[in-house]
Each structure stands twice: as C-alpha cells, then as structure tokens.
C-alpha positions as CSV (number, residue, x, y, z in Angstrom):
1,M,-12.8,22.2,13.0
2,P,-9.0,22.3,12.4
3,Y,-7.8,20.6,9.2
4,R,-4.5,18.9,9.2
5,A,-4.1,17.9,5.6
6,V,-4.9,18.9,2.0
7,I,-5.3,16.0,-0.5
8,F,-5.3,16.8,-4.2
9,D,-6.4,15.4,-7.4
10,L,-3.6,15.5,-10.1
11,F,-4.8,16.2,-13.6
12,G,-7.0,19.3,-13.9
13,T,-6.0,20.3,-10.3
14,L,-2.3,20.4,-9.7
15,V,-1.4,20.2,-13.4
16,C,-3.4,20.8,-16.5
17,S,-6.1,18.4,-17.7
18,F,-5.5,16.1,-20.6
19,T,-6.7,18.0,-23.7
20,R,-8.3,16.0,-26.5
21,R,-6.2,18.0,-29.0
22,E,-2.9,17.2,-27.5
23,Y,-3.5,13.6,-26.5
24,D,-5.1,12.7,-29.8
25,K,-1.8,13.6,-31.4
26,V,-0.1,11.1,-29.1
27,N,-2.6,8.5,-29.9
28,A,-1.9,9.1,-33.6
29,Q,1.8,8.6,-33.1
30,M,1.3,5.4,-31.1
31,A,-1.1,4.0,-33.7
32,A,1.2,4.8,-36.6
33,T,4.2,3.2,-34.8
34,I,2.5,-0.2,-34.4
35,S,0.6,0.0,-37.7
36,V,-2.9,-0.1,-36.2
37,P,-5.6,2.1,-37.9
38,Y,-6.1,5.2,-35.9
39,A,-9.9,4.9,-35.4
40,E,-9.5,1.3,-34.1
41,F,-6.6,2.3,-31.9
42,W,-8.6,5.2,-30.4
43,R,-11.6,3.0,-29.8
44,L,-9.5,0.4,-28.0
45,M,-7.6,3.0,-25.9
46,G,-11.0,4.2,-24.7
47,E,-12.1,0.7,-23.8
48,T,-8.9,-0.1,-22.0
49,L,-8.5,3.1,-20.0
50,H,-10.7,2.0,-17.2
51,H,-8.9,-1.3,-16.8
52,S,-5.5,0.4,-17.1
53,C,-6.4,2.8,-14.2
54,L,-7.4,-0.2,-12.1
55,G,-4.0,-1.8,-12.6
56,R,-5.1,-4.6,-15.0
57,Y,-2.0,-3.8,-17.1
58,S,1.4,-4.0,-15.5
59,S,2.8,-1.3,-17.8
60,F,1.8,0.8,-20.8
61,E,3.8,-1.6,-23.0
62,H,1.5,-4.4,-21.7
63,L,-1.5,-2.3,-22.8
64,I,-0.1,-1.6,-26.3
65,S,0.7,-5.3,-26.7
66,D,-2.9,-6.1,-25.8
67,I,-4.2,-3.7,-28.4
68,C,-1.9,-5.4,-31.0
69,T,-3.3,-8.8,-30.1
70,R,-6.9,-7.6,-30.2
71,T,-6.4,-6.1,-33.7
72,G,-4.4,-9.0,-35.1
73,V,-1.4,-6.8,-35.7
74,H,2.1,-8.2,-35.1
75,A,4.4,-5.5,-33.6
76,D,7.8,-6.4,-32.3
77,T,9.0,-5.4,-28.8
78,A,10.9,-2.4,-30.2
79,K,7.8,-1.0,-31.9
80,I,5.8,-1.5,-28.7
81,A,8.4,0.2,-26.6
82,Q,8.6,3.1,-29.1
83,A,4.8,3.6,-29.0
84,A,4.8,3.5,-25.2
85,A,7.6,6.0,-25.2
86,F,5.4,8.6,-26.9
87,H,2.9,8.2,-24.1
88,H,5.6,8.3,-21.4
89,E,7.0,11.6,-22.8
90,F,3.5,13.1,-22.9
91,I,2.9,12.1,-19.2
92,A,6.4,13.3,-18.1
93,N,5.6,16.8,-19.5
94,A,2.0,16.8,-18.3
95,I,2.9,16.3,-14.6
96,V,5.1,19.3,-14.5
97,P,3.1,22.0,-12.7
98,E,3.2,25.8,-13.0
99,P,5.7,27.5,-10.6
100,E,2.7,29.2,-8.9
101,V,1.4,25.8,-7.9
102,L,4.7,24.8,-6.3
103,D,4.8,28.1,-4.4
104,A,1.3,27.4,-3.1
105,L,2.2,23.9,-2.0
106,D,5.3,25.2,-0.2
107,R,3.1,27.8,1.6
108,L,0.7,25.1,2.7
109,K,3.4,22.9,4.0
110,K,5.0,25.8,5.9
111,R,1.6,26.3,7.6
112,G,1.8,22.7,8.9
113,Y,-0.5,20.9,6.4
114,R,0.4,17.5,5.3
115,L,-0.2,17.1,1.6
116,G,-1.6,14.0,-0.2
117,L,-2.5,13.0,-3.7
118,I,-5.2,10.7,-5.1
119,S,-5.0,10.2,-8.9
120,D,-7.0,7.9,-11.2
121,C,-4.3,7.0,-13.6
122,A,-2.4,4.4,-15.7
123,P,1.0,2.9,-14.7
124,P,3.2,5.6,-16.3
125,V,2.0,8.2,-13.8
126,P,3.4,6.5,-10.7
127,L,6.4,5.4,-12.7
128,L,7.3,9.0,-13.6
129,F,5.9,10.9,-10.6
130,P,9.1,10.7,-8.6
131,Q,10.8,12.9,-11.3
132,S,8.0,15.5,-11.1
133,P,8.7,18.7,-9.1
134,L,5.5,17.8,-7.3
135,A,7.0,14.8,-5.6
136,R,9.0,16.7,-3.0
137,F,5.8,18.4,-1.7
138,I,3.5,15.4,-1.7
139,D,3.8,13.4,1.5
140,T,1.4,10.6,0.5
141,P,0.8,9.9,-3.2
142,V,-1.9,7.3,-4.0
143,F,-2.5,6.0,-7.5
144,S,-5.5,4.0,-8.6
145,C,-3.5,1.6,-10.8
146,Q,-1.5,0.6,-7.8
147,E,-4.4,0.4,-5.4
148,Q,-6.7,-1.3,-8.0
149,I,-9.6,1.0,-7.0
150,K,-10.7,4.3,-8.4
151,K,-12.5,7.4,-7.2
152,P,-15.3,7.8,-6.0
153,T,-14.9,4.4,-4.2
154,R,-14.7,5.1,-0.5
155,A,-11.8,2.8,0.0
156,I,-9.3,4.9,-1.9
157,Y,-10.0,8.0,0.2
158,Q,-10.0,6.0,3.4
159,R,-6.7,4.2,2.5
160,T,-5.1,7.6,1.8
161,C,-6.2,8.9,5.2
162,Q,-4.9,5.8,6.9
163,R,-1.5,6.2,5.4
164,M,-1.4,9.8,6.5
165,K,-2.5,8.7,10.0
166,L,-5.4,11.0,9.9
167,E,-9.2,10.8,10.0
168,P,-11.2,11.9,6.9
169,H,-12.7,14.8,8.8
170,E,-9.2,16.2,9.3
171,C,-8.7,16.5,5.5
172,I,-9.6,18.9,2.8
173,Y,-9.9,17.3,-0.7
174,V,-9.3,19.5,-3.8
175,G,-10.2,18.3,-7.3
176,D,-11.7,19.4,-10.6
177,G,-14.8,17.2,-10.2
178,S,-13.9,14.4,-12.6
179,S,-15.0,10.9,-11.6
180,Q,-17.4,12.3,-9.0
181,E,-14.4,12.7,-6.8
182,L,-15.8,15.5,-4.7
183,T,-19.0,13.6,-3.9
184,G,-16.8,10.6,-3.0
185,A,-14.6,12.8,-0.7
186,A,-17.6,14.2,1.1
187,A,-19.1,10.8,1.6
188,V,-16.2,9.7,3.8
189,G,-16.2,12.9,5.7
190,M,-13.6,15.1,3.9
191,R,-14.2,18.8,3.1
192,P,-14.4,18.9,-0.7
193,V,-13.2,22.0,-2.6
194,L,-13.7,22.4,-6.4
195,K,-10.8,23.5,-8.5
196,R,-12.3,25.2,-11.4
197,T,-10.7,24.3,-14.7
198,D,-11.3,24.7,-18.4
199,L,-13.4,21.8,-19.6
200,S,-13.8,22.9,-23.3
201,D,-11.3,20.4,-24.6
202,V,-11.4,17.4,-22.2
203,Y,-12.7,13.9,-22.8
204,D,-15.3,14.2,-20.0
205,S,-16.6,17.8,-20.4
206,H,-20.1,17.0,-19.0
207,R,-19.6,16.8,-15.3
208,P,-22.9,17.1,-13.4
209,E,-21.1,17.4,-10.1
210,V,-19.3,20.5,-11.3
211,E,-22.3,22.0,-13.0
212,N,-24.4,21.7,-9.8
213,W,-21.6,22.5,-7.4
214,R,-22.6,24.8,-4.5
215,G,-19.6,24.2,-2.2
216,P,-16.3,26.1,-1.8
217,A,-14.3,26.5,-5.0
218,V,-11.0,28.0,-6.2
219,D,-9.7,29.2,-9.5
220,E,-6.1,28.6,-8.7
221,I,-4.3,26.5,-6.1
222,K,-2.8,29.6,-4.6
223,D,-6.3,30.7,-3.6
224,L,-6.4,27.9,-1.0
225,C,-3.8,29.9,1.0
226,E,-6.3,32.7,1.4
227,M,-9.3,30.5,2.4
228,S,-10.4,30.1,6.0
229,F,-10.8,26.5,7.0
C-alpha cells in the first residue's frame, strides 16, 4: 500500500523531549518572578497542563495569571509577562531540531511525501513554531491547544488527514509513544512507527505503549528514509 504522507509528533520525536531537569529550572524562574512558592507553583502547573493543552488558556500569560489568582498572589502585568518570557524562551530553544532531522525531512519531501505534525501542547508552541526551522518542512501543523482536542482522540488525527486531503491509511504516524499516540494513530487507520527516545528524565517515563511495542521503530528520524513502506 503506497503511503503519501508522514505525520510526526513534536517533542521526543522531531525535537528532544522536555527533561525534568531543564524544565524544573524554568518553573523555578517563573515561580520566583511572581513570588509564588516553588512547590505550590509546580503543583498548579501540573494541574493546569492538561487544560492548557486543550486551549482553555488563551496565552501562557493567562495561565500564569490564573496561578496567581489561585494562590492569592498579586503580580502585576510586567511580572506575569516576565515569567511567561522564561517559558517562551525555553520553548523557542526546544523546538529547534538537530540538523540531521532537517536533512531527513528534506529527503522525505524530495521523495514526494507530504509532512504533517500533531502536537499536544500549550499556546506558546504554535505561537513560536513559525520561527522554528521545522516550519518550512511541515505542510500541515496541528496543535492540540488550537483544536481543543488531544491525542489519542480520533478526531485530531482525522482532522489532520482532512486538511492534508488524505485518508488515514495513506499516512505514516511517527511518535515517541507519549499520550498513547501510536495506539490512537492505528485506531484511525494510520501506520504507526515508534521513535525511540531517552525516557530517563521525562515527566511521563512509564509508557506501557512503548514498553509493549511490537511494531516498526526507529532510533533516528533519518532511519525512516531507509525503511520500506
């Protein structure tokens, strides 16, 4: 069966995963800026992440403001903007891929594949994605916070295929197995491929889907160029 598109996850697939070590530093900077105790800030960030990825917050400043309200802390607009800027800087750096990834995407496009993206993410990612080197290779980027649905919900995969004017069975989906994304892709008829990644310092290191995976897998994105589909 000929495939016409490759649809990717973002973090842990095209770019590195969020590491606890690095992102905890950003949380500490944000907490200190708005004078919220770190433990309380960290807890609320965890509670709001799901809602942020579903578009319940219009911006990261909105999320920070909500945390201030919930903790009874008064932080002026400048402090909230400064705290959000730490997160934006982290994201801007995080969505810059290795040159080898860009080379692989270029090879796939030259072979005639359309390239898509489905990312469970908060508003700063779609805000900053156009400045990422990835943007010129991805034909159809889809972000959960804009769609108000997350993986593995069938609709986010189906919506992506519709925008690419393709059927799910014409698409390969590549991801690191977070959010049960591979199972979700298979459920709509895509061909799922696991992108192996280091899970030793991520927030969701226990991924049954990855631990029990028996399907095709790659260690690097460039390995896709050598696979027969």
